[in-house]
Every structure is written in C-alpha cells, then in structure tokens.
C-alpha positions as CSV (number, residue, x, y, z in Angstrom):
1,M,-102.0,117.4,-108.8
2,Y,-100.1,119.4,-106.5
3,A,-97.5,120.5,-108.9
4,Y,-100.2,121.2,-111.6
5,N,-102.5,123.4,-109.0
6,L,-99.2,125.3,-108.0
7,I,-98.3,126.1,-111.8
8,C,-101.9,126.8,-112.6
9,F,-102.6,129.1,-109.5
10,D,-99.3,131.0,-110.2
11,I,-100.3,131.3,-113.7
12,L,-103.8,132.6,-112.7
13,D,-101.9,135.2,-110.2
14,N,-99.3,136.7,-112.5
15,S,-101.2,137.0,-115.9
16,D,-101.6,140.7,-115.2
17,G,-99.6,143.2,-117.3
18,Q,-99.3,144.9,-120.7
19,G,-99.8,143.5,-124.0
20,S,-102.5,141.0,-125.2
21,Y,-104.1,138.3,-123.0
22,M,-102.2,135.6,-125.0
23,Y,-98.9,137.1,-124.4
24,R,-99.4,137.7,-120.7
25,W,-100.7,134.1,-120.2
26,T,-97.7,132.6,-122.0
27,A,-95.3,134.5,-120.1
28,A,-97.0,134.0,-116.8
29,M,-96.7,130.0,-118.0
30,R,-93.3,130.1,-118.7
31,N,-92.3,131.7,-115.6
32,S,-94.4,129.4,-113.3
33,I,-93.0,126.4,-115.2
34,I,-89.5,127.8,-114.5
35,K,-90.3,128.4,-111.1
36,Y,-91.8,124.7,-110.2
37,W,-90.2,122.5,-112.4
38,Q,-88.6,120.3,-109.8
39,Y,-92.3,119.4,-108.4
40,A,-93.6,118.7,-111.7
41,V,-90.6,116.3,-112.7
42,I,-90.8,114.7,-109.1
43,F,-94.2,114.1,-109.3
44,I,-94.3,112.7,-113.0
45,L,-91.2,110.4,-112.2
46,L,-93.0,109.3,-108.8
47,H,-96.4,108.6,-110.8
48,A,-94.5,106.7,-113.6
49,F,-92.7,104.5,-111.0
50,L,-96.1,103.5,-109.2
51,T,-97.9,102.8,-112.0
52,S,-95.2,100.5,-113.4
53,I,-95.0,98.8,-110.1
54,I,-98.9,98.3,-109.9
55,L,-98.7,97.1,-113.5
56,I,-95.9,94.4,-112.9
57,N,-97.7,93.2,-110.0
58,Y,-101.0,92.9,-111.6
59,H,-99.7,90.8,-114.6
60,K,-97.9,88.5,-112.4
C-alpha cells in the first residue's frame, strides 16, 4: 500500500501541464513508476514471500 500510495499521490500532484488529460495522466504515471519502481518491486516480492510462507505453513 505504501508504494501504491507514493505512486498515486505523485501522479495526482504531477498531472498538470499541456495537452489532453489522458496524455498528462499517462506521462505522470510513467514518471512516477520510473521514480518509485524500487519500492513497488520490493513490496511485491515481500508480499509474495510472506504469502508463500503462510500458505506453506497452512497446508502442513
């Protein structure tokens, strides 16, 4: 949630400029993902690791 919120708030803060709304939104999204990709990858891997541990222990 932390990485998702960082990306979302950065998109909302940086979606101003010239052009259509869709162009501004996609440009802001691209820049935000480039800026915060490490957080997203770390939290996705951590979530997958913890979920696999829980499922392994549940099925014993």
